[in-house]
PLY file of the C-alpha trace (Angstrom):
ply
format ascii 1.0
element vertex 153
property float x
property float y
property float z
element edge 152
property int vertex1
property int vertex2
end_header
169.78 75.88 96.11
166.22 77.23 96.61
165.20 74.66 93.77
166.74 71.83 95.51
164.97 72.53 98.61
161.81 72.83 96.56
162.06 69.29 95.40
163.10 68.01 98.64
160.06 69.51 100.05
157.92 68.13 97.37
159.44 64.58 97.76
159.09 64.92 101.45
155.12 66.13 100.77
154.17 63.46 98.87
155.76 60.80 100.95
153.67 62.18 103.95
150.40 62.19 101.67
150.98 58.70 100.61
151.84 57.44 104.47
148.30 59.29 105.17
146.50 57.85 102.40
143.57 55.45 103.26
143.85 51.35 102.52
141.71 49.80 100.63
140.07 48.30 103.77
139.65 51.65 105.41
137.76 52.92 102.05
135.57 50.06 102.07
134.41 50.38 105.30
133.88 53.99 105.07
131.45 52.94 102.30
129.95 50.15 104.13
126.75 50.81 105.69
126.69 51.23 109.48
125.31 48.66 111.87
122.92 51.34 113.16
121.43 51.88 109.56
120.85 48.21 109.22
119.36 48.03 112.53
116.82 51.22 111.80
116.33 49.44 108.36
115.36 46.63 110.30
112.89 48.46 112.92
111.55 50.09 109.78
110.21 47.27 107.67
108.31 44.44 108.24
107.36 41.41 105.85
104.09 40.23 105.90
102.83 36.69 104.20
100.40 38.01 101.58
100.90 39.05 98.15
97.92 41.33 98.08
99.49 44.62 98.05
96.13 46.31 97.76
95.26 44.90 100.78
98.33 46.10 102.61
97.93 49.58 101.24
94.61 49.85 102.90
95.89 48.42 106.06
98.42 51.19 106.21
95.94 53.88 105.31
93.82 52.39 108.22
96.59 52.29 110.73
97.72 55.69 109.91
94.39 57.13 110.50
93.91 55.21 113.81
96.86 56.90 114.78
95.70 60.50 114.12
97.20 60.88 110.86
95.70 62.63 108.30
96.60 61.01 104.90
98.43 63.44 102.22
99.09 61.20 99.50
98.53 57.72 98.65
99.71 56.25 95.22
98.69 52.55 94.45
100.88 52.19 91.56
104.18 52.79 93.29
103.18 51.70 96.71
103.21 55.14 98.61
101.64 56.67 101.35
101.88 59.96 103.00
100.37 61.25 106.27
100.98 63.75 108.61
99.64 65.25 112.12
100.49 67.58 114.53
101.69 66.56 118.14
103.34 69.32 119.52
105.45 69.34 116.34
104.25 68.00 112.72
105.03 64.54 112.43
105.11 63.34 108.99
105.03 59.27 107.98
106.16 58.07 104.74
105.28 54.22 104.08
106.07 52.13 100.93
104.55 48.46 100.25
106.06 46.52 97.69
105.60 42.95 96.33
108.84 40.75 97.13
109.64 39.55 93.81
109.85 35.71 93.48
107.89 35.45 97.30
104.33 35.57 98.25
104.94 38.41 100.71
104.70 42.10 101.21
107.50 44.39 102.50
106.11 47.61 104.46
108.82 50.21 105.29
107.79 53.38 107.46
109.76 56.16 108.29
108.37 58.94 110.64
110.01 62.53 110.69
109.33 65.32 113.33
109.91 68.90 111.93
110.21 71.63 114.52
109.71 75.31 113.43
112.90 77.31 114.52
112.22 81.08 115.42
113.36 83.38 112.83
114.76 80.35 110.38
113.10 79.88 107.08
113.41 76.23 107.42
112.14 74.14 110.01
114.68 71.43 111.78
113.71 67.70 110.76
114.73 64.44 112.47
113.76 61.00 111.80
112.04 59.30 114.96
113.95 56.26 115.68
111.79 54.94 118.75
111.46 51.33 118.38
108.11 51.37 120.27
106.63 53.68 117.62
107.39 51.30 114.83
106.34 48.30 116.60
103.12 50.30 117.62
102.55 51.15 113.70
103.67 47.68 112.65
100.98 45.76 115.23
97.86 47.98 113.93
98.73 47.23 110.25
98.71 43.64 111.14
95.84 44.03 112.62
94.16 46.08 110.10
95.01 43.19 107.59
93.60 40.88 109.51
90.38 42.52 110.04
90.25 43.51 106.48
91.06 40.37 104.75
88.37 38.68 107.01
85.88 41.51 106.61
85.24 42.07 109.91
0 1
1 2
2 3
3 4
4 5
5 6
6 7
7 8
8 9
9 10
10 11
11 12
12 13
13 14
14 15
15 16
16 17
17 18
18 19
19 20
20 21
21 22
22 23
23 24
24 25
25 26
26 27
27 28
28 29
29 30
30 31
31 32
32 33
33 34
34 35
35 36
36 37
37 38
38 39
39 40
40 41
41 42
42 43
43 44
44 45
45 46
46 47
47 48
48 49
49 50
50 51
51 52
52 53
53 54
54 55
55 56
56 57
57 58
58 59
59 60
60 61
61 62
62 63
63 64
64 65
65 66
66 67
67 68
68 69
69 70
70 71
71 72
72 73
73 74
74 75
75 76
76 77
77 78
78 79
79 80
80 81
81 82
82 83
83 84
84 85
85 86
86 87
87 88
88 89
89 90
90 91
91 92
92 93
93 94
94 95
95 96
96 97
97 98
98 99
99 100
100 101
101 102
102 103
103 104
104 105
105 106
106 107
107 108
108 109
109 110
110 111
111 112
112 113
113 114
114 115
115 116
116 117
117 118
118 119
119 120
120 121
121 122
122 123
123 124
124 125
125 126
126 127
127 128
128 129
129 130
130 131
131 132
132 133
133 134
134 135
135 136
136 137
137 138
138 139
139 140
140 141
141 142
142 143
143 144
144 145
145 146
146 147
147 148
148 149
149 150
150 151
151 152
């Protein structure tokens, strides 16, 4: 009797689990990037019509310094620039510059994070800044700096 109940209980449990299992469409949707992630990537990236990666690295460094950032790291080989500044909290900028394969262009992607110290905690609270005006202002400065550097002004 107990054995029969156990078998029936397992059968009911497996049927219920099968009914709750996600479909292939649900699994694919869960793994697909959210539209908000695509929008953030779009705000954080800008394509420039030059293949001169050195010029774009110089322009990125100049734009960050104009915005009050101190350059902490710059790697021309990988196209990475990292800077930070104190503006109420520590703001860190990470910018990657890479050539577009098979195209005469350069892609610049920037992310800005803010770290806020938490009293009594060993780690600071960090968050990615998602202000469209911040990214637009940065890319306008990069474009302006690239123009001035290219024309030796």
